[in-house]
C-alpha atoms as one frame of an Amber mdcrd trajectory, in Angstrom:
protein
 -65.528  60.710  61.949 -61.901  61.808  61.999 -59.900  59.658  59.557 -56.768
  59.757  61.713 -58.745  58.586  64.731 -59.945  55.587  62.744 -56.388  54.797
  61.628 -55.230  54.990  65.235 -57.941  52.555  66.319 -57.363  49.914  63.650
 -53.560  50.008  64.030 -53.641  49.656  67.823 -51.622  46.424  67.778 -49.282
  47.366  64.923 -46.187  49.545  65.022 -45.563  48.847  61.320 -48.516  50.381
  59.512 -48.261  48.389  56.289 -48.315  44.691  55.274 -44.533  44.166  55.590
 -43.874  41.935  58.603 -41.317  42.850  61.249 -39.088  39.941  60.215 -39.006
  41.149  56.599 -38.396  44.746  57.646 -35.535  43.663  59.908 -34.025  41.685
  57.026 -34.087  44.790  54.823 -32.580  46.931  57.577 -29.712  44.443  57.903
 -29.032  44.779  54.167 -28.833  48.584  54.258 -25.514  48.603  56.126 -25.705
  52.318  56.948 -22.820  54.235  58.496 -23.270  55.776  61.960 -24.595  59.307
  61.594 -26.289  58.613  58.258 -29.155  61.026  57.693 -32.589  59.556  56.999
 -35.894  61.160  56.023 -39.156  59.221  56.370 -42.243  60.723  54.704 -45.566
  59.390  56.059 -43.541  57.748  58.812 -46.479  56.278  60.736 -45.410  55.368
  64.259 -41.737  55.904  63.405 -40.784  52.230  63.598 -38.337  52.314  60.691
 -36.458  55.340  62.018 -36.305  53.902  65.519 -35.083  50.522  64.269 -32.431
  52.221  62.116 -31.322  54.232  65.137 -31.102  51.128  67.298 -28.930  49.340
  64.723 -26.911  52.114  63.062 -27.174  55.224  65.277 -28.550  57.321  62.421
 -29.926  60.872  62.462 -33.474  61.172  61.224 -36.566  63.201  60.474 -40.020
  61.627  60.401 -43.059  63.390  58.942 -46.701  62.403  59.261 -50.062  64.194
  59.126 -51.580  62.086  61.901 -51.348  63.614  65.396 -51.842  60.113  66.797
 -48.828  58.815  64.897 -46.614  61.691  65.969 -47.716  61.082  69.556 -46.623
  57.459  69.240 -43.371  58.387  67.493 -42.337  60.585  70.388 -43.419  57.998
  72.957 -41.450  55.195  71.306 -38.425  57.426  70.924 -38.522  58.256  74.654
 -38.890  54.579  75.538 -36.344  53.043  73.156 -33.830  55.651  71.941 -34.193
  58.657  74.258 -30.860  60.226  73.288 -31.292  59.771  69.534 -31.074  62.643
  67.056 -34.604  62.105  65.759 -37.255  64.730  65.080 -40.896  63.976  64.300
 -43.007  66.619  62.556 -46.790  66.701  62.271 -47.304  68.022  58.765 -47.947
  67.120  55.144 -44.751  65.704  53.670 -45.322  67.693  50.483 -44.876  70.882
  52.516 -41.532  69.879  54.020 -38.859  72.460  53.182 -35.737  70.629  52.166
 -32.572  72.173  53.608 -30.233  69.310  52.671 -30.260  65.964  50.919 -30.390
  62.698  52.852 -28.525  59.401  52.641 -31.790  57.466  52.758 -35.321  58.683
  52.003 -38.343  56.514  52.684 -42.040  56.750  51.831 -44.012  53.552  52.400
 -47.703  53.468  51.626 -47.888  57.246  51.338 -47.773  57.916  47.608 -50.816
  60.174  47.982 -48.418  62.796  49.419 -46.830  63.293  45.997 -49.780  62.315
  43.767 -48.781  58.769  42.916 -45.861  56.398  42.492 -44.028  58.342  39.802
 -44.495  61.653  41.606 -43.208  60.082  44.806 -40.059  58.756  43.149 -39.383
  62.121  41.504 -39.810  63.965  44.808 -37.732  61.492  46.799 -34.894  61.466
  44.267 -34.547  65.238  44.706 -34.314  64.717  48.469 -31.655  61.997  48.242
 -27.901  62.398  47.861 -26.303  61.003  44.688 -25.673  57.332  45.398 -28.165
  57.388  48.252 -31.058  54.999  48.793 -34.774  55.511  48.142 -37.364  53.121
  49.577 -41.011  53.247  48.574 -43.842  50.917  49.499 -46.413  50.340  46.773
 -49.379  48.058  46.099 -49.490  46.140  42.833 -52.040  44.042  40.974 -51.496
  40.306  41.325 -54.222  39.774  38.737 -56.818  41.813  36.882 -59.130  43.258
  39.539 -62.831  42.467  39.499 -64.842  45.593  38.596 -66.948  44.986  41.711
 -63.782  45.138  43.804 -62.780  48.450  42.282 -66.225  49.886  42.899 -66.491
  48.604  46.474 -63.070  49.963  47.445 -63.493  53.186  45.440 -60.524  52.468
  43.191 -59.833  52.462  39.479 -57.653  50.148  37.420 -55.040  52.930  37.397
 -54.942  53.019  41.208 -52.174  50.395  41.054 -49.904  48.774  38.478 -48.058
  45.493  38.071 -44.968  44.658  40.126 -42.909  45.027  36.951 -44.347  48.467
  36.210 -43.592  49.680  39.752 -39.927  48.856  39.141 -39.781  50.216  35.595
 -41.295  53.583  36.509 -38.306  54.190  38.771 -35.768  52.899  36.244 -37.151
  55.193  33.551 -36.546  58.106  35.927 -32.862  57.178  36.109 -33.053  55.249
  39.387 -31.722  51.717  39.751 -33.887  49.162  41.534 -31.509  47.078  43.636
 -33.913  45.100  45.847 -37.566  44.372  46.562 -39.387  42.968  49.593 -42.812
  41.446  48.987 -45.398  41.303  51.758 -46.917  38.024  50.613 -50.298  36.808
  51.735 -48.989  36.213  55.251 -48.116  39.890  55.596 -51.502  40.995  54.299
 -53.327  38.575  56.599 -51.427  39.804  59.634 -52.009  43.426  58.706 -55.699
  43.232  57.763 -57.006  40.751  60.301 -55.324  42.433  63.260 -57.462  45.458
  62.403 -60.555  43.368  63.170 -59.184  42.442  66.575 -58.247  46.037  67.319
 -61.756  47.237  66.499 -63.353  44.582  68.715 -61.120  45.652  71.591 -62.011
  49.289  71.005 -65.736  48.500  71.060 -65.376  46.734  74.412 -63.309  49.555
  75.921 -65.329  52.465  74.484 -69.017  51.469  74.422 -70.197  55.089  74.591
 -68.142  56.463  71.697 -70.650  58.137  69.331 -68.430  57.121  66.390 -68.910
  53.390  67.061 -71.541  52.810  64.338 -69.215  54.243  61.688 -66.195  52.401
  63.084 -68.068  49.099  63.037 -69.576  49.559  59.576 -66.235  50.599  58.075
 -64.483  47.643  59.675 -67.084  45.183  58.373 -66.931  46.679  54.895 -63.131
  46.457  54.728 -63.219  42.877  56.087 -65.582  41.791  53.313 -63.588  43.594
  50.615 -60.346  41.987  51.749 -61.703  38.453  52.044 -63.816  38.565  48.882
 -61.321  40.235  46.535 -58.290  41.974  48.008 -56.465  38.956  49.430 -56.105
  37.359  45.989 -55.804  40.506  43.899 -53.652  43.165  45.563 -50.009  42.699
  46.465 -47.644  45.050  48.284 -43.892  45.455  48.102 -41.035  47.642  49.207
 -38.952  48.878  46.275 -35.360  49.840  47.012 -33.781  52.192  44.484 -30.306
  53.677  44.256 -30.273  57.344  43.316 -27.903  57.544  40.349 -28.143  61.325
  39.873
């Protein structure tokens, strides 16, 4: 089935499409202290929640990019509902194909390191998109402990799929960036994120009993539930890493 359809289904009840809770995201936004008119780029923007929240608080100008047509649909709907006059544009495309015409005050890529082939590639790409002295925010998983080989196999990962929390910071520092803050999801964030997927799938099954994709939706949901409860909850962390672009 279509991957983006599945992502739309499981994130039905979530505007923030990662394990960072709204309270923690709001706390980070308060710390950013952006000037009105600051220009923000969000790669793999999901439903656009960060850009919309930044607009509501700071009246920024922004560009959001995502490959999912469902996400871009939601971005435009939320913009119309919450900040209809905002200078926000949402583009359905691969962030790696975005043609940079200017540098931004803040560049964000949370949970989308696949766009630039990993954590280091993401930080390199984002630093080129960010003004000197500007802010880069990335969201990355990290190993809490050594992963069980069965976990890696079940979730189709390798040991190199993630790193330690320390290594996530140091990769940026070795590129000349300065890590100035981190926000950790904690188990509460992961529980909220993962278990709400189960609820969303159950609701979808009730509302769409004739969808031919239901067997795959159900089997995928059950597989990911088992993986999370058996291994992921105790093994994989997630954090936002806030870097200052020193270049």
